[in-house]
MIZAVO-873317 format. One line per 8 residues: number of its first residue (from 0); for each residue x, y, z of C-alpha. Coordinates in pm, 1 decimal. Each point is the difference from the previous one (the first is absolute). Layout:
NUM) X/Y/Z ~ ... $
***
This chain:
0) -11226.5/966.7/65.4 ~ -277.4/107.8/-234.8 ~ 104.6/-24.5/-365.9 ~ -204.3/67.0/-312.1 ~ 20.8/-181.7/-330.7 ~ 324.9/184.6/-78.5 ~ 157.2/-99.4/333.1 ~ -24.8/354.0/140.8 $
8) 27.7/87.3/369.7 ~ -329.6/160.8/110.2 ~ 48.3/22.5/378.6 ~ -114.5/332.3/149.8 ~ 28.1/120.6/360.5 ~ -235.5/265.3/145.4 ~ 116.0/179.7/318.1 ~ -272.2/219.6/153.8 $
16) -134.8/41.4/353.5 ~ -359.9/26.2/-127.0 ~ -179.7/-333.3/-46.8 ~ -252.6/159.2/-235.5 ~ 286.3/90.3/-236.2 ~ 98.5/-369.2/-5.1 ~ -353.7/-84.8/-107.0 ~ 13.1/267.7/-270.9 $
24) 314.5/-155.6/-150.5 ~ -164.0/-344.4/8.7 ~ -300.4/131.8/-189.2 ~ 218.6/181.1/-257.3 ~ 269.7/-260.8/-67.2 ~ -203.7/-314.8/72.9 ~ -335.1/71.3/-169.0 ~ -283.6/-255.5/25.1 $
32) -36.9/-247.8/-283.0 ~ -354.7/111.7/-70.2 ~ 40.6/354.7/-124.6 ~ -307.6/23.7/-222.1 ~ -148.7/281.7/206.1 ~ 319.9/202.1/-38.7 ~ -1.9/-55.0/-378.2 ~ -362.8/109.4/-17.4 $
40) 76.1/314.5/199.6 ~ 295.4/79.2/-226.2 ~ -216.6/-40.7/-311.9 ~ -270.0/218.2/155.6 ~ 250.5/276.7/79.7 ~ 233.2/-8.3/-299.5 ~ -190.3/-194.6/-270.0 ~ 120.1/-315.0/-175.4 $
48) 369.5/-23.8/78.6 ~ 246.3/-280.0/-80.1 ~ 46.1/-254.9/273.6 ~ 299.9/65.0/222.4 ~ 284.3/-256.3/-2.9 ~ -6.7/-264.8/267.6 ~ 144.1/129.6/324.5 ~ 316.2/-150.3/142.9 $
56) -39.7/-247.3/287.1 ~ 193.5/181.8/268.1 ~ 102.0/-148.0/332.6 ~ -73.9/259.7/269.2 ~ 129.9/6.4/354.8 ~ -64.8/268.2/262.0 ~ 173.6/157.2/299.3 ~ -131.0/256.9/249.3 $
64) 336.3/156.4/88.0 ~ 343.1/50.1/-159.1 ~ 174.2/-249.9/230.4 ~ -249.4/-272.0/-88.9 ~ 46.1/74.4/-369.3 ~ 378.8/-19.9/36.8 ~ -37.5/-345.0/158.7 ~ -206.4/-121.7/-295.1 $
72) 256.8/132.4/-249.7 ~ 286.7/-168.3/189.7 ~ -187.8/-331.9/5.1 ~ -74.2/27.3/-372.2 ~ 367.3/71.8/-78.3 ~ 116.3/-297.9/206.6 ~ -249.5/-232.9/-168.6 ~ 104.7/116.1/-347.2 $
80) -349.9/135.0/-73.1 ~ 51.8/377.9/11.7 ~ -269.2/262.6/-37.3 ~ -6.5/187.2/-330.8 ~ -147.2/319.0/146.8 ~ -148.3/155.8/313.8 ~ -266.7/264.3/69.0 ~ 109.9/192.0/314.7 $
88) -208.0/253.6/193.2 ~ 193.0/315.5/97.5 ~ -149.2/39.4/349.7 ~ -40.4/-307.5/223.5 ~ 2.0/105.6/366.1 ~ 129.5/-103.5/244.9 ~ 274.6/-188.4/-189.0 ~ 229.8/90.2/-288.3 $
96) -131.7/248.1/-251.5 ~ 6.5/-81.5/-370.2 ~ 344.8/153.9/-60.5 ~ 172.3/-199.5/273.2 ~ -182.3/-314.8/-111.4 ~ 125.7/43.3/-358.3 ~ 358.6/44.7/117.8 ~ -18.2/-330.3/192.6 $
104) -168.2/-181.5/-290.6 ~ 262.7/109.2/-253.3 ~ 277.8/-100.9/238.3 ~ -138.0/-357.2/-13.3 ~ -131.9/-0.8/-360.0 ~ 174.9/271.4/-210.0 ~ -192.1/-92.3/-316.9 ~ -348.6/29.8/158.1 $
112) -231.2/234.3/-194.1 ~ -188.1/227.5/245.0 ~ -307.9/222.2/-24.1 ~ -53.5/251.5/281.0 ~ -372.2/52.5/78.7 ~ -46.3/337.5/163.6 ~ -244.4/284.0/53.3 ~ 225.5/186.2/242.7 $
120) 362.4/-61.2/102.9 ~ 205.5/129.6/290.1 ~ 298.3/24.4/-237.9 ~ 10.6/235.6/-302.0 ~ 89.5/-165.8/-330.1 ~ 339.0/173.1/-0.8 ~ 79.7/-173.7/329.6 ~ -115.8/-333.2/-144.8 $
128) 224.3/50.8/-304.7 ~ 299.4/80.6/217.1 ~ -47.3/-304.7/221.4 ~ -88.6/-255.3/-267.2 ~ 177.1/151.6/-300.3 ~ -112.8/37.8/-358.7 ~ -116.3/-351.8/-79.3 ~ -223.2/-148.9/-268.0 $
136) -141.0/-254.2/248.4 ~ -226.1/244.3/186.5 ~ -337.2/141.0/-114.5 ~ -263.0/209.5/180.4 ~ -373.1/-84.9/20.8 ~ -208.2/282.2/145.8 ~ -305.5/-78.5/211.7 ~ -283.2/-27.5/-76.1 $
144) 92.2/-222.4/-293.7 ~ -218.1/-190.3/-242.7 ~ 26.7/-360.2/-110.9 ~ 151.3/64.6/-346.9 ~ 301.9/170.9/157.3 ~ 68.9/-296.8/226.3 ~ -50.8/-258.1/-278.0 ~ 226.1/179.6/-248.2 $
152) 271.2/57.2/260.9 ~ -13.1/-369.2/91.7 ~ 18.6/-106.9/-367.2 ~ 284.3/238.4/-88.0 ~ 218.9/-48.9/307.0 ~ -30.1/-379.8/18.0 ~ 91.8/-9.3/-369.6 ~ 294.9/229.9/65.9 $
160) 119.1/-218.3/288.8 ~ -20.3/-314.3/-213.9 ~ 186.0/167.8/-287.5 ~ 277.6/111.7/235.3 ~ 18.3/-349.1/149.5 ~ 26.8/-157.1/-348.0 ~ 277.4/240.7/-98.8 ~ 197.8/-87.4/312.5 $
168) -36.0/-369.6/-81.1 ~ 131.4/57.8/-353.0 ~ 298.3/194.7/132.4 ~ 73.7/-278.8/250.4 ~ -18.2/-253.4/-282.7 ~ 245.2/202.8/-207.2 ~ 234.4/34.7/296.3 ~ -14.4/-376.9/53.4 $
176) 95.0/-55.0/-365.4 ~ 297.0/236.2/32.3 ~ 121.2/-174.1/317.5 ~ -32.9/-338.9/-168.0 ~ 201.5/120.0/-300.3 ~ 265.7/146.0/229.2 ~ 26.7/-333.7/180.9 ~ 44.0/-176.1/-337.2 $
184) 279.7/240.7/-90.8 ~ 171.7/-63.3/331.9 ~ -21.6/-375.8/-58.3 ~ 144.5/44.5/-349.7 ~ 283.2/203.5/145.3 ~ 73.3/-273.2/260.6 ~ 2.5/-265.6/-271.5 ~ 236.0/214.0/-206.6 $
192) 240.2/41.0/290.9 ~ -9.1/-373.5/65.4 ~ 75.6/-63.3/-368.7 ~ 295.5/239.9/13.7 ~ 134.6/-159.4/317.9 ~ -29.1/-346.3/-157.4 ~ 195.4/117.4/-308.1 ~ 278.9/138.6/217.8 $
200) 12.8/-324.8/198.2 ~ 23.4/-202.9/-324.5 ~ 283.3/221.5/-121.6 ~ 223.6/-49.5/305.1 ~ -91.9/-358.1/104.9 ~ 298.5/-157.3/-182.4 ~ 257.0/221.0/176.6 ~ 142.7/-97.6/338.8 $
208) -209.1/140.3/285.0 ~ 283.1/207.5/147.0 ~ 100.6/142.3/-335.2 ~ -363.5/80.7/-81.8 ~ -50.6/178.4/332.0 ~ 323.5/194.5/-35.2 ~ -90.5/90.4/-358.3 ~ -346.2/121.2/99.7 $
216) 135.9/211.3/285.3 ~ 261.4/153.6/-228.0 ~ -260.6/61.4/-266.9 ~ -236.5/172.6/246.6 ~ 280.5/220.7/136.9 ~ 114.7/89.9/-347.2 ~ -353.4/80.5/-121.2 ~ -78.8/204.4/311.3 $
224) 299.6/224.6/-72.2 ~ -6.9/13.0/-379.7 ~ -376.9/-27.3/-72.5 ~ -54.6/367.1/-73.1 ~ 321.2/56.3/-199.1 ~ 5.9/-319.0/-211.9 ~ -305.8/-227.5/28.1 ~ -263.0/270.3/-18.0 $
232) 84.2/98.7/-359.9 ~ 30.8/-366.7/-100.3 ~ -336.4/-91.5/156.8 ~ -167.1/303.1/-155.9 ~ 128.1/-97.0/-346.3 ~ -35.8/-376.1/22.7 ~ -275.4/-50.5/261.6 ~ -240.2/276.3/-102.9 $
240) 53.4/110.5/-355.3 ~ 83.8/-341.1/-134.5 ~ -278.6/-186.9/177.7 ~ -271.0/257.2/-63.1 ~ 72.7/35.7/-368.7 ~ 119.4/-356.6/-68.8 ~ 251.7/92.5/-271.3 ~ 251.2/-245.7/-145.0 $
248) 298.0/145.5/187.9 ~ -176.5/-72.7/324.7 ~ -54.9/-364.5/-97.5 ~ 370.3/-32.6/-77.3 ~ 101.3/164.9/326.3 ~ -240.7/-219.2/195.9 ~ 130.7/-314.8/-166.0 ~ 359.2/106.6/77.7 $
256) -79.6/74.0/363.5 ~ -254.4/-268.6/97.9 ~ 16.5/-263.5/-269.6 ~ -285.8/-110.5/-225.5 ~ -310.8/96.7/203.3 ~ -356.4/-82.3/-115.9 ~ -156.4/282.9/-196.8 ~ -246.9/214.7/193.5 $
264) -352.6/55.7/-125.6 ~ -61.2/289.0/-234.4 ~ 106.6/302.9/209.9 ~ -209.8/302.6/80.1 ~ 76.0/304.0/-210.4 ~ 96.1/242.2/273.5 ~ 64.4/370.7/-53.0 ~ 324.6/77.2/181.6 $
272) 141.9/340.0/107.8 ~ 324.0/49.6/196.4 ~ 139.5/265.4/235.8 ~ 348.0/39.4/155.4 ~ -108.3/170.7/323.4 ~ -307.7/25.3/222.5 ~ -65.7/363.6/-97.2 ~ -13.2/-81.4/-372.0 $
280) -221.0/-304.6/72.8 ~ -244.3/222.3/192.1 ~ -11.8/235.5/-300.0 ~ -92.9/-289.5/-230.2 ~ -274.1/-118.0/239.1 ~ -150.0/349.3/24.7 ~ 10.8/42.1/-375.8 ~ -167.9/-339.7/-56.9 $
288) -283.4/83.0/241.4 ~ -53.7/338.8/-160.7 ~ -31.1/-171.9/-340.5 ~ -247.9/-253.2/136.9 ~ 238.6/-293.9/-62.5 ~ 130.6/-87.3/349.7 ~ 262.9/-261.6/69.3 ~ -112.8/-333.6/144.9 $
296) 332.6/-118.6/151.7 ~ 328.1/163.9/95.0 ~ 326.9/-185.5/70.5 ~ 204.4/222.0/236.0 ~ 361.2/-52.2/104.7 ~ 70.4/48.5/371.7 ~ 332.9/185.1/-37.6 ~ 29.4/274.5/-263.9 $
304) 273.9/246.3/107.0 ~ 23.0/295.5/-3.1 ~ -380.4/59.2/-6.5 ~ -293.5/-149.1/190.3 ~ 32.9/-354.9/119.0 ~ -269.7/-253.7/-89.6 ~ -204.2/59.5/316.6 ~ -24.6/375.5/-48.2 $
312) -76.1/-52.1/-370.6 ~ -290.0/-234.7/82.1 ~ -148.1/250.4/245.1 ~ 2.4/270.3/-271.0 ~ -141.1/-238.2/-263.4 ~ -294.7/-102.1/218.6 ~ -81.4/363.5/72.1 ~ -25.1/52.4/-376.4 $
320) -177.6/-331.9/-79.7 ~ -146.4/-187.7/294.9 ~ -94.1/-301.0/-215.5 ~ 348.3/-68.0/-134.8 ~ 131.4/-353.7/64.6 ~ 367.5/17.2/108.6 ~ 278.5/-259.8/5.8 ~ 316.7/84.6/197.0 $
328) 313.1/-146.3/-164.0 ~ 275.0/-34.4/259.3 ~ 301.2/-195.5/115.0 ~ 85.2/232.6/285.3 ~ -188.7/285.9/168.4 ~ 102.2/274.4/237.4 ~ -334.8/-44.0/181.3 ~ -98.0/-323.5/174.7 $
336) -330.1/-157.3/-110.1 ~ -167.9/90.3/330.1 ~ 69.7/367.1/-67.7 ~ -130.7/-37.9/-355.5 ~ -325.3/-152.4/129.6 ~ -32.6/277.4/256.2 ~ 40.4/270.3/-267.9 ~ -195.5/-167.1/-280.5 $
344) -256.2/-182.7/214.7 ~ -166.3/-335.1/-67.9 ~ -69.1/60.0/-365.5 ~ -109.6/-265.7/-247.7 ~ 146.9/204.4/-286.6 ~ 365.1/-60.0/95.5 ~ 211.2/-311.0/-76.7 ~ 371.8/-76.9/38.4 $
352) 223.2/-139.4/-275.2 ~ 340.3/-114.2/128.3 ~ 303.9/46.0/-222.2 ~ 124.1/-190.6/-190.0 ~ -334.1/-91.7/-158.0 ~ -78.4/-206.1/-306.6 ~ -233.9/56.3/-289.2 ~ -288.8/-212.0/125.1 $
360) -24.2/203.0/318.7 ~ -23.5/328.2/-185.1 ~ -244.0/-137.8/-257.9 ~ -238.4/-154.4/251.9 ~ 7.5/307.2/220.9 ~ -75.6/223.5/-298.6 ~ -285.7/-221.7/-119.5 ~ -149.4/-48.7/347.8 $
368) 22.7/362.7/109.4 ~ -134.3/135.9/-328.6 ~ -293.2/-236.8/33.4 ~ -53.5/109.6/359.6 ~ 6.7/363.9/-110.6 ~ -256.0/-80.2/-271.2 ~ -220.9/-179.6/252.3 ~ 19.7/291.7/240.1 $
376) -104.6/240.1/-276.7 ~ -278.8/-233.4/-109.8 ~ -132.9/-2.2/356.0 ~ 38.1/377.1/18.3 ~ -187.6/26.1/-329.1 ~ -278.9/-222.3/130.6 ~ -19.2/207.6/314.6 ~ -13.5/316.5/-208.5 $
384) -278.8/-155.3/-206.6 ~ -183.9/-99.4/315.0 ~ 53.1/349.2/135.8 ~ -134.5/142.9/-324.9 ~ -304.1/-226.9/21.1 ~ -52.5/97.9/362.7 ~ 24.1/367.2/-92.4 ~ -246.1/-51.4/-284.7 $
392) -235.9/-187.1/231.2 ~ 40.8/271.1/261.5 ~ -84.8/261.0/-262.2 ~ -304.4/-207.0/-99.9 ~ -103.9/-29.4/363.9 ~ 53.0/371.9/46.5 ~ -211.4/69.5/-307.9 ~ -261.7/-248.1/120.3 $
400) 11.2/160.6/343.7 ~ -53.8/342.5/-155.6 ~ -291.9/-135.8/-199.2 ~ -132.2/-164.9/315.2 ~ 39.3/326.7/187.2 ~ -195.3/179.2/-270.8 ~ -264.5/-273.4/1.0 ~ -17.1/14.8/377.9 $
408) -38.6/377.2/-14.7 ~ -281.1/-36.2/-253.5 ~ -158.6/-270.7/213.8 ~ 31.5/215.7/310.7 ~ -168.4/286.3/-184.7 ~ -274.4/-235.4/-116.1 ~ -48.0/-137.8/351.0 ~ 0.0/354.0/139.3 $
416) -263.3/103.0/-254.4 ~ -203.8/-307.5/90.2 ~ 31.7/76.8/370.1 ~ -107.7/359.8/-59.2 ~ -291.7/-120.4/-211.5 ~ -90.9/-259.2/262.3 ~ 13.6/261.8/275.8 ~ -224.7/226.2/-205.5 $
424) -240.9/-287.4/-63.1 ~ -7.8/-80.2/372.0 ~ -58.3/365.6/80.3 ~ -280.8/18.3/-250.3 ~ -147.3/-325.1/132.3 ~ 13.1/139.9/352.5 ~ -167.3/317.1/-123.0 ~ -264.8/-200.3/-182.7 $
432) -57.7/-213.9/306.5 ~ -25.6/311.4/214.1 ~ -243.1/161.2/-242.0 ~ -202.4/-320.8/-14.7 ~ -15.5/-38.7/378.3 ~ -12.6/359.6/123.2 ~ -274.4/259.0/4.6 ~ 119.4/293.1/-211.7 $
440) -157.9/264.7/223.0 ~ 118.6/-118.0/343.7 ~ 289.1/-241.4/-67.3 ~ -172.2/-263.3/216.5 ~ -76.9/-350.2/-125.7 ~ -297.8/-1.3/-233.1 ~ -295.3/-226.1/79.8 ~ 123.6/-296.9/-208.0 $
448) 355.9/7.7/136.1 ~ -119.4/56.0/357.0 ~ -232.4/-299.9/-22.3 ~ 290.5/-219.1/-120.6 ~ 202.2/104.0/306.8 ~ -304.6/-45.1/221.4 ~ -57.3/-357.2/-127.0 ~ 363.8/-88.4/82.7 $
456) -31.7/146.6/349.4 ~ -330.8/-179.9/56.8 ~ 149.0/-335.9/-107.0 ~ 301.2/53.6/225.7 ~ -230.0/85.6/290.8 ~ -192.4/-325.4/-41.1 ~ 319.8/-203.8/-47.5 ~ 174.1/135.1/310.7 $
464) -319.9/52.5/203.4 ~ 68.7/370.2/51.5 ~ -249.8/286.5/11.9 ~ -44.3/232.8/-300.3 ~ -191.9/326.6/31.2 ~ -159.8/206.4/-276.4 ~ -82.6/374.4/11.1 ~ -238.1/175.1/-241.4 $
472) 34.7/383.0/-18.4 ~ -236.9/243.5/-176.3 ~ 33.6/378.8/-32.2 ~ -298.7/173.3/157.1 ~ -223.3/208.3/-229.1 ~ 240.3/-31.6/-290.6 ~ -273.2/83.7/-255.4 ~ -60.0/328.8/177.8 $
480) 374.0/81.1/-32.6 ~ -9.2/-68.1/-373.5 ~ -317.3/202.4/-48.6 ~ 121.3/294.7/209.0 ~ 367.8/20.1/-97.0 ~ 25.2/-197.0/-323.3 ~ 154.6/-332.0/-101.7 ~ 358.0/131.9/19.6 $
488) -45.6/72.2/371.0 ~ -171.2/-336.3/35.8 ~ 308.3/-169.6/-150.2 ~ 224.4/188.7/242.6 ~ -222.9/-110.9/288.8 ~ 41.4/-364.3/-107.2 ~ 379.2/48.0/-25.6 ~ 17.3/166.9/343.9 $
496) -195.7/-283.6/166.1 ~ 217.3/-263.8/-171.6 ~ 314.9/178.7/119.7 ~ -126.7/8.2/360.2 ~ -95.5/-367.8/-9.0 ~ 336.7/-107.9/-146.7 ~ 201.5/209.5/247.8 ~ -147.9/-175.3/303.4 $
504) 35.5/-359.8/-121.9 ~ 251.7/-259.0/118.2 ~ 233.3/-187.2/-238.4 ~ -225.5/-306.4/-4.6 ~ -320.2/196.9/-70.1 ~ -141.9/69.4/-347.5 ~ -235.5/268.9/-132.2 ~ -190.9/1.4/-327.8 $
512) -247.3/228.5/-171.6 ~ -310.7/-214.4/-12.1 ~ -206.4/231.3/-216.6 ~ -92.7/368.4/-19.9 ~ 52.5/148.6/347.5 ~ 26.3/-340.3/171.0 ~ 322.4/-160.2/129.0 ~ 62.5/-350.7/131.0 $
520) 283.2/-87.2/242.2 ~ 121.4/-334.3/136.1 ~ 193.6/-64.9/321.6 ~ 166.3/-348.6/5.3 ~ 68.9/-169.7/337.2 ~ -203.0/267.8/180.7 ~ -267.8/-42.3/267.7 ~ -334.4/174.6/-43.0 $
528) 55.2/235.9/294.3 ~ 339.3/106.8/-138.1 ~ -149.6/50.8/-346.7 ~ -284.3/211.1/148.0 ~ 247.3/224.4/182.4 ~ 205.0/36.7/-320.8 ~ -315.4/92.4/-192.4 ~ -82.2/269.1/258.8 $
536) 348.1/150.4/-35.3 ~ -42.1/5.4/-378.7 ~ -338.0/175.7/35.8 ~ 147.9/266.1/225.5 ~ 299.1/53.7/-231.7 ~ -224.4/46.1/-302.4 ~ -216.2/246.5/188.3 ~ 294.7/209.8/120.7 $
544) 237.5/-20.3/-299.9 ~ -192.0/-75.5/-320.5 ~ -146.5/352.7/-31.0 ~ 344.9/154.8/55.7 ~ 140.2/-204.4/-290.4 ~ -255.4/155.5/-239.7 ~ 152.8/259.4/-231.9 ~ -320.0/140.6/-147.9 $
552) -219.0/-6.7/317.7 ~ 231.9/-4.6/299.1 ~ -272.9/91.2/254.0 ~ -215.8/-297.6/-98.4 ~ -54.8/-255.7/281.2 ~ -2.3/-357.8/-130.1 ~ -128.5/-290.8/210.8 ~ -34.3/-370.7/-63.8 $
560) -219.5/-283.6/125.0 ~ 158.9/-338.8/73.5 ~ -115.0/-358.3/45.5 ~ 223.2/-274.2/146.3 ~ -39.2/-380.6/-20.5 ~ 213.4/-304.7/79.1 ~ 40.7/-360.6/-111.6 ~ -96.8/-88.2/357.5 $
568) -365.7/36.6/-111.0 ~ 34.8/-303.4/-227.4 ~ 27.9/156.3/-346.1 ~ 58.4/-282.5/-248.0 ~ 121.7/216.4/-291.3 ~ 175.1/336.6/-40.6 ~ -317.7/152.3/-145.5 ~ -199.9/-109.1/306.3 $
576) 254.2/171.2/227.3 ~ -21.7/319.4/-210.4 ~ -382.6/-15.1/14.9 ~ 14.8/-21.7/380.8 ~ 225.2/309.5/9.8 ~ -241.4/170.5/-240.6 ~ -283.4/-67.2/245.2 ~ 198.3/181.3/266.7 $
584) 55.5/287.7/-243.9 ~ -376.3/17.1/-68.2 ~ -62.4/8.7/373.2 ~ 249.5/288.3/37.4 ~ -183.1/193.7/-270.8 ~ -331.0/-66.4/177.1 ~ 153.5/99.8/332.4 ~ 78.9/354.0/-109.7 $
592) 322.4/-46.5/-203.7 ~ 356.1/96.6/108.2 ~ 22.8/-307.6/221.2 ~ 130.8/-357.1/15.7 ~ -230.2/-299.7/37.0 ~ 136.5/-347.7/74.3 ~ -177.9/-334.3/-13.0 ~ -5.2/-204.5/317.0 $
600) -150.1/-342.0/75.9 ~ -318.7/-18.7/212.0 ~ -143.2/-333.5/116.7 ~ -333.3/-58.4/-177.0 ~ -153.6/-194.7/291.7 ~ 82.5/-202.5/310.1 ~ -83.9/-325.7/-179.5 ~ 209.0/86.3/-306.6 $
608) 344.5/37.3/148.8 ~ 174.7/-99.6/-321.6 ~ -182.5/251.1/-220.0 ~ 151.1/348.0/-28.7 ~ -167.9/293.4/-169.6 ~ 217.4/307.2/-72.1 ~ -131.7/328.5/134.1 ~ 130.4/356.6/-38.5 $
616) 171.7/187.8/281.5 ~ 93.3/368.6/-12.9 ~ 370.8/69.4/53.6 ~ -1.0/381.4/-28.6 ~ -124.1/179.3/314.6 ~ -314.0/197.6/-71.9 ~ 134.6/323.4/139.4 ~ 270.9/0.4/-269.1 $
624) -258.2/-17.9/-280.3 ~ -19.4/329.2/-190.1 ~ -243.7/121.2/-267.4 ~ 53.4/-194.6/-320.2 ~ 70.9/302.3/-219.1 ~ 87.8/355.0/21.0 $
***
């Protein structure tokens, strides 16, 4: 299991059906060692900022579906290397969705911190709350998310998991200490009972066996009948008051009863209160708790007619003070011990003291049980302190989370502003590129941009050995239009011709304004015959539609002359191919205008079969040729 310098668990599981999301988490939580470019970008965007703290070295594992993720969590639990947190996608068809996956994960690992990654869920949040409950182990991460959200969630939740784990270990340690102390008290009690039994055996060993047995039986029968009426007051006066306060009268009474016993160690200074009946004892217990000075131990007689017996008294006392240690003093009970256990339960706060008892029993029980009560309250105090620390840490985390939320919101606003600015810059760049590459009057490529495209097409034609055709177009008698109608009409004529040419082109074709009233077109992967036919259709379209598109001179008839060439004639450069098309255009002008002329190869001589000289061939039928102007 991955641990940092502070021995922290940093295992994280990502459950998402999208492999690209897995890669995103790798890039965010496992950044490359060389991050100089990122630092430079941060400085460029935000200025000189302090270096971020070193990122934790997380251990990431991935699953495509909820069932696969559950298998990984089960394996980790069995191996003793649990995951600290999991990122779970809400929608993972066709398997479990995120909600069902979380329910299975928490059934196996209840302390797993989970972040739900979602952009849309089939379940409303109210439904999620009802099914999962109000828990502090579930957070929501909306898609699309940025890296700082994921990093901070990973830092905060792994830290929270490790803090919770440490607290549980401390509580287990405290519980172990309490159990050990309880075992020591039980051993002390066993030793005390053995000591008492040995004293009784020493007392009767000199008497004949039969007489000793008969005496013991008679003594037990007598005490069973007379314990409440006679021995109880004597034991209360001699066994409790005398022993606990260690006055001189008690020493005399003890010497008279048991002989010269060794002096006990300096006794504890107990504070003793007495009650005649269970009801009055309950009143004292309630009063002590209200004053904040509860009792540690209560010695309760089993038979106290006419009021509650000892069992009923204990039940009332524990309802008032659940931490009270109780000793039942009895020689005879109306309830068998099995019934007492059934009513009281297996409780480590109840002990039995058989009558008649001696001083050492009462003293040791008082000392041991008071100490046990003190230990229990010390543990409770430590737990309260731990709880206080946890609450303080939770408040700190909540405050930090609020600050993080505010920082995230500010960062999101900054990123949004940057994205808006970037989009505007891209739009402006596109506009600048369009302005730099387009002719303002027609919207076609300008000469420079068209030639760049033409060079690319020419290089591709040579590389793939495909045919590229070029078409030069010139508006007939354009100077006459300008002189007769003005430059505004001339501009409209250029726009109308450009619109007709663009409307007839295929997706692979390109048109550019070559200069003045001239246009140049290129047809990639096109044979010469196909290009000639396309040029004829363009000529006809201009003749029939260009005049109609004119706003200021709608009855004007506009015609064009066209020249077509192809790389099949051996042009070595784009300019040479354009010059060949220009020769065709010149021939069209010489041939009466409003026509298409295409170059075609003609063999120069029978002995020069490998030499080809391009010649011009008319594509437009002569009968379709109309007067050049009107």
